[in-house]
N, C-alpha and C positions, 0 to 999 in steps of 0.2 A: 664820346663812343661813336659806330657808324652804326648805322638803318640796318645792317643784316645781322646785326649780333642778338638774338633773344637770349632772354632769361627764364634757363627751365634750372629753378628754382624746384618749384611745386611740382617737377615730373618723377616718377617714380622709375627709377632704373629697372632696363628688365631684366627675367633671371628665376629662377627658382624663389619661391618666398622662404624665411626663413622660423624656421619652426624653435621657438625655446622650449624644454622640457625640464623641471624643472628635480635634480638631485630628488630620491627620495633621502626620509629623514633619518637620520644617524648616520652619513655618510658619510660631511666632514668630519665630522666627534668622531669615525672609528679611524682618519686617515691620521688629522692629527695626532691624535692619542697612540698612534700607531711610531706616527713619526717621533713624536716626545717620546715613547719610550725604546727607542731605538742613542735617539740623539744623545741622552740626557748623560746615559753614564758615559759615554766618550768623551763629553763636554767636562764630566767631572774631573774624569781621567786629564784633561789636558789644561784644564788648571792646577788640579795636583801636580804636574807637573813641571808648570808653570814654578809654582810656589816653592816647593824642591823637598826636602825630607823636612826640614824644619832645626831645631838642636836639640842636646842629650838635657834630658829634663823637661823638656813642655811635655802638659799633660796632655796634651791633644796635638797629635801630627798635623800640618796643612793638608798633606798631600792623602792620610785617612780619610782627616776632614769631606774634604773639597769630592771624594772620588763614592765616601758615601753617602752625600748632599745628589749627588749625581742618581745614585742607585737609587734613593728614599723618588726625586722628581720620577725617575723612570717608570718605577711602582707604579706613582703616580699616574702615569701617561697610559698603565697597562689595564689599571680602572677604568682609565677614559675612553679604553681603544675597545673594552669588553663591553660597557656600558654603549656604544655607538654601534656595535655588532648586535648587541642583544632587539635595540632597535628596532635594525634592518630587521632582525631575524619577524620581530613578529611585526609590520610593516607588509615583507612578501609573504611574510604566510595568513596573514587577515585576509589579503588582496583573493589569495586560496585559495581560503576557506569559503568563499565569500560566493567565488565561483563554483566552487563544489557545492553549495548548498543550492543557486540557481540553476544548476543544471539535476540537483537531484527534484527539485518542482518539477523542473520542467520536462518530466520523465513519469510518462502514465505508466504504471505497472497495465501489466498485460492478463 
């Protein structure tokens, strides 16, 4: 290599510093539960449509079984989303209650 090339591997690039903030607890649980709640019945309908109606005399229709399974999994997704939403609610209201308590303590009565 030539003499005028310098190694700049340890230099910090100019610009604004990046500050990463953590997501509040329960956010991902609520989002993923909501996605499962929406998509599971659709996939159950898709799989049931691919399996077909079955034959006469079957004790359980494959289309019904796939759709019912999708609805049950979607219901579990709703429960997961509700638990994530409850955790989000507690997180934000616990901080609000702590702020209100701090404000109440700092205010002196006249």
